[in-house]
N, C-alpha and C positions, 0 to 999 in steps of 0.2 A: 255636709256631715252633720248628723244630729245625735245628741246624747241625752238620755233620760236616766234619772235616778229617783228612787223612792225609799224614804226613811234610811238613807245611807246604807241600804242593804241590797236592794235590787237595782241592777244597772243594765241599760240597753244602749248600744251604739250602732247607728246605721249610717251608711255612706254609699254614694254612687258617683262614679267618675266616667266621663266620656272623653275619648281622645279622637282627634282628627289627624290622621297621619298623611303627610305628603308623599311618603315612600310607597304607599299602597295604591292600588287602582281606585279610580273615582267611585265606583259602585261598592267598594268594600273598605273605604278609608275611614269610616266613622264606626266606632265600636264602644260599647259601654260595659263596665264591670262593677258589680256591687260588692258590699261586704256587710256582715251583720255579726255582732258580738253580744253575748249576754253573760252576766256574772251574778253570783249570789254570795254575799258576804255573810256567812252563817255564824260567825264566832260570837257576835253579840247576843244571838238567840240561845246559844247553848249554855252560857254562863258557867263554863267549865274553867276553873282557875288556871290550870297549866296551859291552856290554849290562849295565846295572845291574839292570834288572828287566823281566820280560816276563810277561804274563798274557793268556790268552784266556778269554772268558766267554760263556755262553749263559743265557737266562732266558725264562720264560713266566709271565705273570700274568693273572689274571682279576679284574675289579673290577665291583661292582654298585652301582646307584644307584636311589633312589626318587623321589618327587615331593613337592610341598608339601602341607601339611595340607588337609583338607576338599575333596579333588579326586576322591573315589571315590563320593560320594553327593550327592543333591540338597540344596543349602543355599541359603538366601536371602542376598542381600547386605544388610548393615546400612548404612543411610544416616544422615542427620542426625537428631539428637534435638531436637525443638522444645519449648522450655520454656513450653508453654501450660498451661492448667488443664482437664483433666489433661494431663501431658506426652505428646507424640506421638513415637513412634519409627518412622521410615520403613524399609520393607524393599523390596528389588527382586528380580525374577527374573533369574537369571544368564543371560548370553549364551552361555556354554559348557556343553555337556552333559557332565557328569562320567561316568566309566566305572567301574562296579563290578567289572569283570574285568581291570583294568590289571595288568600284570606288571612286575617290576623290569627295568631296562635293564642290559645287560652290555657291557663293553669287554674284548676279548681282545688282549693285547700280547705280541709276540714280539721278542726283542732279541738281537743278537750284537755283541760288542765285542772290541777289542784294546787293551791298555795296554802301552806301552813306555817305558823310561827308559834313556838312554845317557850315557856319560861321567860317571859318578858323579852322576847326576841333573841334569846340566847341560842336557840336552835331553830333552823328553818329548813323546810322541804318544799321544793318547787318541781312538780312533775307535769310533763306535757306529752300527749300522744297525738300524732298527726297522720293524715293521709293527704297526699297531693297527687292529682292526676293532670299530666301535661298532654293535651290533645291537639291534633292538627299542627304539629310542629313544622316550622319552615325549614326544610332540609334540601340538600342537593342529592338527587338520585342519579346514579350512573345509568347511562343509556348506551346503545350500540353506536360505535364510531361511524357506522354507515349513515347515520342521520346527519353527520356533519358536526356533531357536538359530542362531548364526553359526558355531560351531565345536564340535568334540568332541575329547576326549582319547583318544589311541590309542597302541598300540605299533606302530612302523613304522620302516622304513628300515635301510639298511646303509651306513655311511660308512667308507671304508678310507683310512687314513693310512700313507704310506710315506716314509721319509726317513733322513737321516744327520746326525751331528754330529761334527765334527773339531775337536779342541783341540790346539794346539801350544804348549808352554811351553819357555822357554829362559832361561839365565843367560849372556848374551853376555860380560859382564865382571864379574869378582869379584876384589877385593883386600882387604886388611885393613880399610881404611876406606871402601871404595866398592863398591857392588853395583848391578847393572842386571838387573832381572827383566822379562821380556816374555811376554805371553800373547796368542795369536791364536785366535779361534774363528769357525767358519763352520758353518752348518746349513741344511738344506733339508727342507721338508715338503711332500709332494704329497698333497692331500686330494681323494679322488674319491667322488662319490655313486654307489654301485653300485645301490642299490634304494631306493624310497620306499614305495609302497603299491600294491596291485593296481589298475591303471587310472589311477594318478597318476604323471605324469612330471615335474611341477614342483611345488616347495613354496616358498611365499613366507614369508621370515623377517620382513620388514618393508617398509613403503612410506611415502613422504611425498608430499603433494600441495600444490602451490603454483599459484595462479592457474589452476586446473582442469587442471593437468598433473601426472601422477604418475610417480614413479620407484620402482623396486623393488630389493630384495635377494633374489634367488631362488637356488634350487638345482635343477639339472636332472639327471636320470638320465644317466649316462655323461659328465658334465662335472665339472670341479673345483668344490669347494664355494664358495658365495658369489659369484654373478654379479651385477654391476651391470646393470640393465635400464632403458631409458628411450627417449626419442625421439631420432632421429638424422637426419642429412641424407638426403634422397632422392637417389640417385645414378644417373647414366646407366649402364646395364649395359655399354655398349660401351667407354666411356672412363673410367668411374669418377668423372667430374666431377659437381659438385653441380647438381641440377636447379633451374631458376629458373621461377617462375610468370609470369603475364602482366605483373605489376608489377616483375619482375626481383628478387623476393625469394626467398631459399632455401626450397625445399619440404622438408617433414619427414615422417617415418614415424609410425606409431602407436607407443605406448610398449611396443614388443616387441623392440627392438634389444638384443642381448646384447653388452655392452662387455668382458666377460671377468671373471675372478675378482679379488676384492679381496686375495687372499692373495699374499704376496711369493714370489719364486723362491728367494732366499737371505737369511738374516739372520746377524748376527754382531757381533763386537766385537774391539777391539785395545787392550790395556792395557800401559803401560810404567810401571815404578816404579824410582826412583833413590834410593839410600840413601848418605849421606855424613856421617860424624861425628855420628851420631845424628839427622840430619835425613832426612826422606823426602818426595820429590815424586813424585806419580803422576798419570797422566792416562788417562781411559777414552774411547775413541771407539767409537760404535755405528754400524752401517750396515745398510741394507736395499736390496736390488735387486729390482725388480719389484713387482707389485701396483698398484692404482690406487684413486683416491677421487674422489667427486663433490663439487665445491665450490659450494654454493648461495650462499655469501657473495660469491664472485667473479661469479657469475651475476647477483645482485641489484645489485652495484656497477655492472655494465654496464647493466642495465635502467633503473636510476634515474639514470644519468648521472654517477655518482660516480667511475667508473673513468677513468683518464687516457686510455684508448683512445677514449673518447667525445668527447674534445676535441682530438684530435691533428690534424696536418695530413695531408691526403691526398696522393697522388702528384703532384697539380697545384699543390701549395703552398698550398692553401686549407684553412681549418678545416672539418672534416667537419660541423660544426653550421651552417655557412653554407648558404644556399639552393642547391639543385642548379643552378638557372639562373645563379647567380653564381660557379660553379666549385666549390662545396662538395659535400657528400654523401659517403657511404661507397662506395668502389669495390667492386663485386661482380663476380667472375668465375665463370662456370658454363656450363651447357648449357641452352638454352631447351627447356622441356618441350613447347612447341607445335611448334617447327621442328627440334629436335634439333641445332641449330647452336650453336657457341661464341658466348658473349655476354660483353661487358665493358660494364658500366653503372654509373651513380652513382645512389644512392637516398637519400632523406631519412634523416638519422641517427636522428631520434626514432622514426620508423616502424621502421627496421631494428633498433635496439637494444631498443625498448620492446615491440614486438609479436612479433618473431620470434627474433632472436639471443639476447636476454636473457631469453626466456620459454619458447620452444618447443624450441630445439636443445640438448638435454642433452649431446649428443656433444661440443660445444665446451668443456664444463666438467668433463670427465673427465680427470684428471691422473695422471701417473706418480707412484707413491708411493715411489720410490727416494730415499734420502738417505744422507749421511755426516755425523754430528754429533759434536761434542765433548760428551760426556755428563757428565763429572765431572772436577774437578781437586781434588787433595788435597795439602796441605802440613802436615807434622807433625814433631814432635820427640819423641824417647823419652829420658826420664831413666833411666839405668841404676842398678844397685844402688850403684855407687861414688859416684854423685851424691846418692843419697838418704840416705846415712849410716845412722843407727839407725832410720829409719822402717821400719815392718813391711810393706814392699812390695819385690818384686823389680824392678819397673819401673813407671813412670807415663808414659803417652803423651798428648800434647795435639795436636790437629789442627784445621785450618780446612778445611772442605769446601764447595766450590761445585758444586751439582748443577743441571743444566739439565733441567727437567721435560718440555718439549715437544720 
């Protein structure tokens, strides 16, 4: 790594790194990746009194990665050792076909930023815009079971991330015995799947199956990374209303409905810190806007009758668990699939929640992942040199910290 500076204004950083990985094939196990960064501190040239510091920066970096051991050649899986006479050690044939020609994966990052400080560092602005391209990722691609394997390891794909991060810092109030520091941060990352593999437009990262119904986390070419996919309501094309079958129960699609990305639109935080006579009180708030998640626990609560909604009163004032003939049942509004006419009906609660709503309709259990949370509270006190006397310390700080994990 080499760094250059000129007149404390112009700066250039250069580096290059080479890795030799024992987990990659011999002909592909040595790879290099460089980085370069340049910055220009222009505040001293402007001579503008409100501006304490100003810098613009640009950088490029390339980073390489390999894979786990024993994934480039055929190896047996080691199973249980049975302590018989003689001992028996079981082996298994792997489900994944390893690739002896695998290459390292590379990420190319481009970044531009601006750092500003005003009014003797009382107000600060830090802005960064970036583009990152992850190419030739090492993934497992599903293959036909007729091959004797369920998947194979390949280099494939191009995922492009674009985004920004903005941080504002301020000292709204400062006196001899009191100080208020505030920091606000907001960031956005847009992750797009540009390419997967020739002939492949969808890649499944994971799936879960319950009661013969499967949901997926997929990536599609031309769409944001990480789509939730599952069964949804069948809807009338003309009105958008939910289609009902001959029993007035909601109809559902195959497990192919794309509910959108799990990634948020914005994330960030807000921190305030107050200092008075050696005491410090600070609080951190985190937030996220956008994104979504599937709640199987909420779904199962409904299906098993543990959710309050399965025992509520319907619009006629009767418990939904009461017989439909006695005024009970769940009210269902939709469009008849047979007549294409609007329908309002009451159906048996057990049938509705146990067989359809709490089992088949994943759309009903996809929730907005937005939140605003109090993440941390800190109360501390700092003993200064004048309180420590002859002790060999400049200061000692004690603090109580409450941190919310979820």
